[in-house]
C-alpha positions in Angstrom: 141.1 128.3 99.2 138.8 127.3 96.5 141.9 126.8 93.9 143.4 124.4 96.4 140.3 122.2 96.4 139.9 122.4 92.8 143.4 121.6 92.2 142.8 118.7 94.7 139.8 117.2 92.6 141.8 117.5 89.6 144.4 115.3 90.9 141.9 112.8 92.3 140.1 112.6 88.8 143.1 111.8 87.3 143.8 109.0 90.0 140.3 107.9 89.5 140.6 108.0 85.5 143.6 105.5 85.2 142.5 103.3 87.4 139.1 103.4 85.9 140.8 103.1 82.2 142.7 100.2 83.3 139.7 98.6 84.1 137.9 99.0 81.0 140.9 97.6 79.2 141.0 94.5 81.5 137.3 94.2 80.7 138.0 94.4 77.1 140.9 91.5 77.4 138.3 89.3 79.2 135.7 89.5 76.7 137.8 89.2 73.7 139.0 85.7 75.6 135.4 84.6 76.1 132.9 82.2 74.0 130.4 84.0 72.5 127.8 82.4 74.4 129.4 82.7 77.5 130.8 86.2 78.2 129.3 86.6 81.6 130.7 83.6 82.7 134.0 84.2 81.8 133.9 87.9 83.2 132.8 86.2 86.6 135.4 83.5 86.5 138.5 84.7 88.7 140.7 82.7 87.0 140.2 85.1 83.8 141.7 87.9 85.6 144.8 86.1 86.3 145.2 85.4 82.4 145.3 88.9 81.1 148.4 89.9 79.9 150.7 91.8 82.5 150.4 95.3 80.5 146.9 95.2 80.4 146.6 94.5 84.3 144.9 97.3 86.4 147.1 99.7 88.5 148.3 98.8 92.0 145.4 99.2 94.6 146.0 102.7 95.8 147.0 103.1 99.2 143.2 104.2 101.2 142.9 107.5 101.7 141.5 108.2 105.6 140.0 111.7 104.6 138.3 110.4 101.0 135.7 107.8 100.7 135.0 106.3 97.3 131.3 104.4 96.5 130.5 102.7 93.2 126.9 103.5 92.6 125.0 101.3 89.7 124.1 104.5 87.8 125.0 108.1 86.9 122.6 110.5 88.9 119.7 112.7 87.1 118.5 114.7 89.5 118.7 115.3 93.2 115.9 117.7 93.4 113.5 116.1 96.0 110.4 117.0 93.4 112.2 114.9 91.1 114.7 112.4 92.7 114.4 109.5 90.5 116.7 106.7 91.4 118.4 105.4 94.3 121.9 106.7 93.1 120.2 110.0 93.6 119.2 109.6 96.7 121.9 108.1 97.9 124.1 111.0 97.1 121.1 113.6 98.2 121.1 112.2 101.8 124.7 113.3 102.0 123.5 117.0 100.7 120.0 117.5 101.9 117.8 117.3 105.3 114.7 117.2 106.2 112.9 117.9 110.0 113.3 114.1 111.0 115.1 111.1 109.4 115.4 107.4 110.1 118.2 106.5 112.6 121.1 104.8 110.5 121.6 101.2 111.1 117.6 99.8 110.7 116.5 100.5 113.8 113.2 102.0 112.4 113.3 105.0 114.8 112.9 108.9 113.9 115.4 111.3 115.0 115.1 114.9 114.9 117.6 116.5 112.3 116.1 120.0 111.0 113.4 119.9 113.5 114.3 121.3 117.3 110.8 120.4 118.3 107.8 118.2 116.0 104.4 117.4 117.4 101.8 115.5 115.6 98.1 116.6 116.8 95.8 114.2 118.4 93.4 114.3 115.1 96.2 113.9 112.8 95.6 117.3 111.0 98.2 119.7 112.3 102.1 119.2 112.7 104.0 121.8 114.6 107.7 122.3 113.9 110.4 124.2 115.7 113.5 124.7 113.9 117.0 124.6 115.1 118.0 128.3 114.9 121.2 129.2 112.5 121.5 126.4 110.3 122.9 127.5 107.1 122.6 126.6 103.6 125.5 125.3 101.3 126.5 128.3 99.0 126.2 130.9 100.9 122.2 131.2 100.5 121.6 132.0 104.2 119.8 130.7 107.1 117.1 128.1 107.4 113.4 129.3 107.9 110.1 128.1 108.2 109.6 130.1 105.0 112.1 127.4 103.2 109.9 124.8 105.1 106.7 126.2 103.6 108.3 126.5 99.7 109.7 123.0 100.0 107.1 120.9 101.3 104.1 123.2 99.1 106.9 123.0 96.1 106.7 118.8 96.0 103.0 118.6 97.0 102.5 120.9 93.9 100.2 123.2 95.7 102.5 126.2 93.8 103.7 126.8 90.3 107.1 126.5 90.0 109.5 125.6 86.9 109.9 121.8 87.7 107.1 119.4 87.9 106.8 117.4 90.9 106.7 113.5 90.5 105.8 113.2 94.3 102.7 115.4 94.8 101.1 112.2 96.1 103.5 111.8 99.3 101.4 115.2 100.2 98.3 113.8 98.9 96.1 116.1 102.3 98.7 118.9 102.4 96.6 122.0 102.4 99.2 124.4 103.4 102.4 125.0 105.8 101.6 128.1 107.7 104.5 130.2 109.1 104.1 131.2 112.5 107.6 132.5 113.3 110.9 132.9 111.9 111.7 129.0 113.1 108.0 127.8 113.4 105.3 126.8 111.4 102.2 124.7 111.2 101.7 121.7 108.5 97.7 121.8 108.0 96.1 118.2 106.4 92.4 117.8 105.2 92.7 114.6 106.9 95.3 112.3 108.5 98.1 111.2 106.2 99.1 107.5 107.4 102.6 107.5 105.4 103.4 111.1 106.9 105.9 110.2 109.6 106.7 106.7 107.9 107.8 107.7 104.0 106.8 111.6 103.7 108.6 113.6 106.4 111.7 111.4 106.7 112.0 110.5 102.6 112.8 112.7 100.1 109.3 114.5 99.9 110.6 115.7 103.6 113.9 117.4 102.2 114.3 121.0 102.5 115.4 123.1 99.6 116.1 127.1 99.9 113.7 128.9 98.0 116.2 131.6 96.7 118.1 128.7 95.3 115.2 126.6 93.7 113.8 129.7 92.1 117.0 130.6 90.9 118.3 127.4 89.4 115.1 126.2 88.3 115.5 122.9 86.3 119.4 123.2 87.1 118.9 122.3 90.5 118.6 118.7 90.6 122.4 119.0 89.5 123.3 121.8 91.3 121.5 121.2 94.7 121.7 123.3 97.7 120.8 122.0 101.0 121.8 122.0 104.9 123.5 118.6 104.9 126.9 117.9 106.7 128.0 117.8 102.8 128.1 120.2 100.1 127.7 119.2 96.2 131.0 120.1 94.7 131.0 118.4 91.4 129.4 116.2 88.6 131.5 114.7 85.8 128.7 112.6 83.7 129.6 109.1 83.7 132.8 109.7 86.0 132.1 110.7 89.1 130.2 112.7 91.6 132.0 114.7 94.5 130.7 116.0 97.8 132.9 117.6 100.5 132.6 118.3 104.0 130.4 121.8 104.6 132.5 123.8 107.2 129.3 125.8 108.4 127.3 122.6 109.1 124.9 122.9 111.9 126.2 119.6 113.9 122.3 118.5 114.2 123.1 114.5 112.9 126.2 114.6 115.9 123.7 114.3 118.7 122.8 110.7 116.9 126.5 110.0 115.2 130.0 110.3 115.9 131.5 113.2 113.5 132.6 111.4 110.1 136.3 111.1 109.0 135.7 111.7 105.2 136.6 115.4 103.9 135.2 113.6 100.4 133.2 111.2 99.1 133.2 110.5 95.5 130.6 108.7 93.9 131.9 106.6 91.1 129.2 105.3 88.3 130.0 101.6 87.0 126.9 100.2 85.6 128.5 97.1 84.2 128.7 94.6 86.9 131.7 92.8 86.2 133.6 96.0 86.1 132.4 97.3 89.1 133.2 93.9 91.0 137.1 94.4 89.6 136.8 98.0 91.1 136.0 96.9 94.5 138.7 93.9 94.5 141.2 96.4 93.3 140.4 99.2 95.6 139.4 101.7 93.0 136.3 102.1 94.9 135.8 101.5 98.6 132.7 100.0 98.5 129.6 99.2 96.0 127.1 96.3 94.9 128.3 93.3 93.5 127.2 91.2 91.0 125.1 88.1 92.2 127.7 86.1 90.7 130.4 87.0 92.6 129.0 86.6 96.1 130.9 83.2 96.7 134.5 85.0 95.4 134.2 87.7 97.8 132.7 85.6 100.8 135.5 83.3 100.5 138.1 86.3 100.4 139.1 87.4 104.0 140.0 90.8 103.0 136.3 91.7 102.0 132.8 91.4 103.6 129.5 90.8 101.5 126.7 92.4 103.5 123.4 91.5 102.2 120.3 93.8 102.7 116.9 92.8 102.2 114.9 95.4 100.7 111.1 96.6 100.0 112.2 96.7 96.3 110.7 94.6 93.8 111.2 93.3 90.1 108.3 92.6 87.4 107.5 91.9 83.8 104.9 94.4 83.1 102.3 94.8 80.0 101.3 97.8 78.6 97.7 97.5 78.5 97.1 100.2 76.2 98.9 98.3 73.5 96.1 96.8 70.8 97.3 93.1 71.6 97.9 93.4 75.2 94.2 95.2 76.1 92.7 91.8 76.1 93.5 90.3 79.4 93.3 86.6 78.1 96.6 87.7 76.1 98.2 89.0 79.2 97.0 85.9 81.7 98.7 83.6 78.6 101.5 85.6 78.9 101.8 85.2 82.7 100.9 81.5 83.0 103.8 80.4 80.4 106.9 82.4 82.2 109.1 80.4 84.2 109.9 83.0 87.1 112.1 80.6 89.2 114.2 79.7 86.1 114.7 83.8 85.9 115.7 84.2 89.8 118.5 81.4 89.2 119.6 83.3 85.9 119.6 86.5 86.6 120.5 86.5 90.3 121.9 83.1 91.1 119.4 82.7 93.6 120.3 85.7 95.7 116.9 87.5 95.5 113.6 86.3 96.6 110.9 85.4 94.4 107.7 87.7 94.3 104.0 86.6 94.2 102.8 90.3 94.2 103.6 93.9 94.5 104.4 94.0 98.5 107.4 92.2 100.0 107.4 90.4 103.2 109.5 92.6 104.7 106.9 95.6 105.0 105.2 96.3 108.0 101.5 95.6 106.5 100.3 94.8 102.9 102.3 91.6 102.4 99.5 89.2 100.4 100.8 85.8 102.1 98.1 83.9 99.9 99.1 85.3 96.7 98.7 82.8 93.6 102.5 81.1 92.8 102.1 80.9 88.8 104.2 78.3 87.4 104.7 77.7 83.8 101.7 75.7 82.2 101.8 76.0 78.6 98.8 73.9 77.9 96.8 76.6 80.5 98.5 79.5 78.6 97.5 78.1 75.2 94.1 77.9 76.7 94.0 81.6 77.4 95.1 82.7 73.9 92.5 80.6 72.5 90.0 82.5 74.8 91.4 85.2 73.2 90.9 84.1 69.9 94.4 84.3 68.8 96.7 81.7 67.4 100.6 83.4 66.9 101.8 86.8 67.8 104.6 88.9 67.4 105.7 90.8 70.8 108.3 93.2 72.0 110.0 93.5 75.5 112.0 96.3 76.1 114.7 95.9 78.7 117.9 98.4 80.0 120.9 96.9 81.7 120.3 96.7 85.1 120.9 93.1 86.7 118.9 90.1 85.7 117.2 91.9 82.8 118.9 90.2 80.1 118.4 86.4 81.6 114.7 87.3 82.2 114.2 88.6 78.8 115.7 85.5 77.0 114.0 82.9 78.8 110.6 84.9 78.8 111.4 84.6 74.9 111.8 80.8 75.3 108.8 80.3 77.5 106.6 82.1 75.2 107.7 80.6 71.8 106.5 77.4 73.3 102.6 79.1 72.8 103.2 80.4 70.0 104.0 83.9 70.7 107.6 85.5 69.0 109.4 87.8 71.6 111.8 90.4 70.5 114.4 91.8 72.7 115.2 95.1 72.6 118.2 96.7 75.0 117.9 100.2 75.5 119.4 102.7 77.6 117.9 104.2 80.6 117.0 107.6 79.1 115.2 105.6 75.8 113.9 103.3 77.9 111.7 105.9 80.3 110.8 107.7 77.2 109.3 104.8 75.5 107.6 103.6 78.5 106.0 106.7 79.2 104.8 107.4 76.2 103.0 104.1 76.3 105.4 102.9 72.8 106.6 99.6 74.9 104.4 96.4 74.8 106.2 94.1 77.4 109.1 95.3 79.9 111.3 94.4 82.7 111.7 96.7 85.5 112.5 96.9 89.1 111.5 100.1 91.4 113.0 100.9 94.7 110.4 101.2 97.8 110.4 102.3 101.3 108.6 101.3 104.6 105.0 102.4 103.7 103.0 100.2 101.2 101.4 103.7 99.6 105.0 104.0 97.8 104.8 100.9 96.1 100.9 101.4 94.9 101.1 104.9 94.2 103.4 103.9 90.9 100.1 101.8 89.6 97.7 104.4 90.3 95.9 106.5 87.7 97.7 110.0 88.0 100.8 108.0 87.6 99.9 107.1 83.6 102.0 108.9 81.3 104.7 109.2 84.2 105.9 106.0 86.1 102.6 104.2 85.4 104.2 102.1 82.7 101.3 99.7 82.2 98.9 102.4 81.7 96.7 101.0 83.8 93.9 102.7 85.6 91.5 101.0 87.7 88.5 102.7 89.3 88.5 100.3 92.4 92.3 100.3 93.0 92.4 104.2 92.6 89.6 104.5 95.6 91.6 102.1 97.6 95.0 103.6 97.3 93.5 106.9 97.8 91.2 105.4 101.1 94.8 104.1 102.3 96.5 107.2 102.8 94.1 108.7 105.0 92.9 105.2 107.1 95.0 105.2 110.4 93.9 101.3 111.5 96.7 99.5 110.8 94.3 96.5 110.2 91.9 98.3 107.7 95.0 99.3 106.0 96.4 96.1 105.5 93.4 94.8 104.2 93.1 97.3 101.4 96.7 96.7 100.2 95.6 93.2 99.8 92.5 94.0 98.2 94.3 96.3 95.7 96.8 93.6 94.8 94.2 91.2 94.2 92.8 93.7 91.8 96.2 93.5 89.9 96.2 89.8 90.0 92.8 89.6 88.1 93.7 92.2 85.6 96.8 90.6 84.8 98.8 93.4 84.7 102.2 91.7 85.7 104.3 88.9 86.4 106.1 89.3 89.3 109.7 88.4 89.4 111.5 89.3 92.4 111.9 91.2 95.9 115.4 92.7 95.6 118.3 91.9 98.0 121.3 94.5 97.7 124.4 92.9 98.2 127.1 95.4 99.3 131.0 94.4 99.3 133.7 96.3 101.3 137.1 95.9 103.0 136.8 93.6 106.1 138.3 97.0 108.0 135.2 99.2 106.9 132.4 99.3 108.7 129.1 100.9 107.0 125.6 102.5 107.7 122.6 100.9 106.6 119.1 102.8 106.7 116.6 100.0 104.9 113.6 102.3 105.6 114.8 105.0 103.4 115.6 103.8 99.2 119.1 105.5 99.2 119.7 102.2 101.7 122.8 103.5 103.2 124.4 106.8 104.8 127.7 107.3 103.1 129.3 109.8 105.7 128.3 107.5 108.6 130.8 104.7 107.1 134.0 104.2 108.9 137.4 102.6 108.5 
């Protein structure tokens, strides 16, 4: 049986490889025909494809396979380990493989459903969570039956309460966890030192609540992230870096999700990383992939085509130009205020996103249930005011660098920032880096300015945490530590009154504004496109944003 499946994987890979190779050839033709200063426009022009020589045209669209779903992702996976998982791509794959006690119901209802939990109940004082597991749930890869010991291991591992080979990035998602007490083979109690407001909003239904087998995680160590073992309806089969990630139906799935969703039609789901937005658009048009995010510049083209649907999803995600306060120049708040005051954010939105995203004025988006700062200041470019801030700092001319990666809009944002800052005597150099180098430099405080966007979930604590003191040297790329901000972040985690929490998050954003650590750019809208005969399943509350196996065609 395994040999048959491996053979089929090979055939699929060969087909996908031919299609992607043709796409790359087409991209080279389009780029060669474009003026040096208009490469992106040429790629987005539908007539540019028609002008390609016949011998360079992509293969004919493959006949849709009713048992295989192919999804374009904006990047490759890094780690599907719940304690590490750094990106939406990782999460989108992991949602098929790993499960938690509960999950958000697909479709955006905001309701929680039981998955691995048969029963779950939070005590009146918010300090205990009693759970009873489904019996007979099997882990992939022959790792046996799920028990309460695996729940204990998974939660305490992510919380950083036990020593493992993998350093957790999500300990704050379990900030008040004392222990998970195992009371039986299938029963346990989660003990908290204080009520934890995000527990049923972000922690248990998010990646911090995903459960892994202790035996596999200990055996594989750091390799678990690219060889994940879970209880989900699909098991992780294969990863060819830069080409595809394959998951297949798990024959011994316990069926818990089928109490809420119809059983999926897909025997295999293949995630295809295509970082170049124009190449991704062509892959969707030609049928090389069935679904994926498209570039903002191609929305009109797809909307005008009756064979496709464009499904915009407003998210909690946010993008910003950040400033490393540990840098000698940027340590002066007046320099940071000058930079913020000079930037033309509206032009960045228009150029980088074709106006398809909402402008941000602070950290928390209006989509968030609490914490949106409606009265946040709106900064417009004012070069005279910006120069006054530089005068206050006692500087006249500066040389600075901004680092960016290939994410959507970053080049246009950096180029507009470069032009804006030239108006106040700041020479800005743009450094385009790959994702790994970008993170290494930003984590080690070697950058000055940077543009980045982060994904988010339905609780504001998952936004403020990345600007907290404990994240300096990890995800806090500003390397900014403010005592009042830190105290408020910690207090809001254990505050159960939504109005009080709201006020705390407003104050946190005021502090960020006072310290001028960022120029907020946008709240992201994900633009998913797929054939008109397909139905997709979105999960806005989860930062993976869609549940692939619940698609239908």
